[in-house]
Legacy VTK file of the C-alpha trace (Angstrom):
# vtk DataFile Version 3.0
C-alpha trace
ASCII
DATASET POLYDATA
POINTS 133 float
0.000 0.000 0.000
1.646 3.212 -1.173
0.679 6.703 -0.259
0.912 9.588 -2.673
1.523 12.118 0.074
4.361 14.507 -0.594
6.192 16.448 2.093
4.873 19.987 2.536
6.487 22.502 0.223
8.550 25.100 2.079
9.635 28.486 0.823
10.803 31.735 2.349
8.227 34.047 3.859
6.700 36.298 1.244
6.946 39.393 3.503
10.196 39.308 5.468
12.148 36.671 3.488
13.882 35.672 6.727
11.961 32.592 7.886
10.278 29.732 6.076
6.572 29.987 5.395
4.084 27.169 4.987
0.926 26.467 3.007
-1.127 26.645 6.211
-0.101 30.262 6.723
-0.418 31.289 3.042
3.356 31.372 2.511
4.056 33.518 5.585
6.276 32.760 8.553
4.599 32.523 11.946
5.602 36.054 13.001
4.283 37.680 9.794
1.145 35.556 9.896
0.401 36.830 13.403
0.839 40.390 12.122
-1.521 39.811 9.217
-4.148 37.921 11.255
-4.255 39.428 14.748
-7.618 37.820 15.598
-6.064 34.339 15.723
-2.816 35.289 17.416
-1.691 36.627 20.762
-2.841 40.160 21.678
0.682 41.666 21.371
2.145 41.117 17.862
5.819 41.661 17.105
6.567 44.424 14.564
7.850 43.017 11.284
10.860 45.352 11.123
12.024 44.216 14.539
12.202 40.608 13.378
14.382 41.486 10.406
16.662 43.671 12.560
17.160 40.820 15.037
18.191 38.558 12.177
20.706 41.057 10.819
22.560 41.245 14.133
25.317 38.630 14.403
24.879 36.147 17.237
26.810 37.204 20.284
29.475 34.806 21.435
29.117 33.775 25.058
31.607 35.173 27.514
34.501 32.760 28.067
33.968 30.929 31.303
36.554 31.635 33.969
36.973 28.492 35.992
36.906 28.343 39.780
39.695 29.247 42.211
39.720 25.866 43.932
42.786 24.676 42.055
41.459 21.816 39.969
41.301 23.596 36.583
43.333 26.205 34.718
41.583 29.560 34.890
42.406 30.473 31.273
41.706 27.320 29.279
39.814 25.115 31.737
42.184 22.136 31.493
42.097 19.920 34.563
45.419 20.274 36.377
44.691 18.740 39.782
47.800 18.729 41.960
50.090 19.550 39.045
48.761 23.075 38.582
50.930 26.138 38.969
49.583 28.511 41.638
50.063 32.179 40.855
50.344 35.094 43.244
47.073 36.465 41.854
45.314 33.569 43.616
44.449 31.269 40.706
45.893 28.006 39.416
47.109 27.609 35.828
48.319 24.863 33.493
51.863 24.673 32.126
50.974 26.795 29.109
49.466 29.669 31.137
51.714 29.567 34.212
53.663 32.729 33.370
52.164 36.079 34.282
52.280 37.439 30.725
50.382 34.404 29.411
47.346 34.810 31.672
47.183 38.564 32.199
48.146 38.514 35.855
46.986 41.470 37.942
49.482 40.974 40.769
51.929 43.879 41.326
55.338 42.170 41.222
57.339 45.442 41.208
55.534 46.738 44.269
56.140 43.485 46.119
59.858 43.543 45.209
60.240 47.152 46.407
58.548 46.270 49.672
60.802 43.246 50.240
63.939 45.275 49.534
62.882 48.068 51.877
62.199 45.567 54.682
65.423 43.634 54.127
67.623 46.738 53.900
66.613 49.285 56.523
68.123 52.745 56.216
71.446 52.989 58.061
71.855 56.222 59.998
75.138 56.717 61.775
75.360 58.564 65.078
76.830 61.999 64.938
80.358 62.342 66.146
81.177 64.939 68.687
83.433 67.622 67.305
86.686 68.213 69.081
LINES 1 134
133 0 1 2 3 4 5 6 7 8 9 10 11 12 13 14 15 16 17 18 19 20 21 22 23 24 25 26 27 28 29 30 31 32 33 34 35 36 37 38 39 40 41 42 43 44 45 46 47 48 49 50 51 52 53 54 55 56 57 58 59 60 61 62 63 64 65 66 67 68 69 70 71 72 73 74 75 76 77 78 79 80 81 82 83 84 85 86 87 88 89 90 91 92 93 94 95 96 97 98 99 100 101 102 103 104 105 106 107 108 109 110 111 112 113 114 115 116 117 118 119 120 121 122 123 124 125 126 127 128 129 130 131 132
């Protein structure tokens, strides 16, 4: 027993040319059909120009995920490092590729720490004045 049913023919919407329309909606996409026939749709239709503008905008890439500070994953690339991770003075743990401060954009002030260490290790020497004869 064979059926002569063919799949429904799809074509672009005749109004916005952004979405596919169907025979049920007279060749319109669902958004344009709701605009043309408000009695059968929701009470708040979407303006047709807004749909096209949303399609023209490129999809936004999600923000790269910065991994936790617990020390199990590299903060930059997310590779599991476990006990072999390199702790940084900024408080995060990194893999071998991102262990150096210039590779992960470290915010720790190394120069300030070095100046502080030097000033603590080498206090200023002030000699006592000699009495003049």
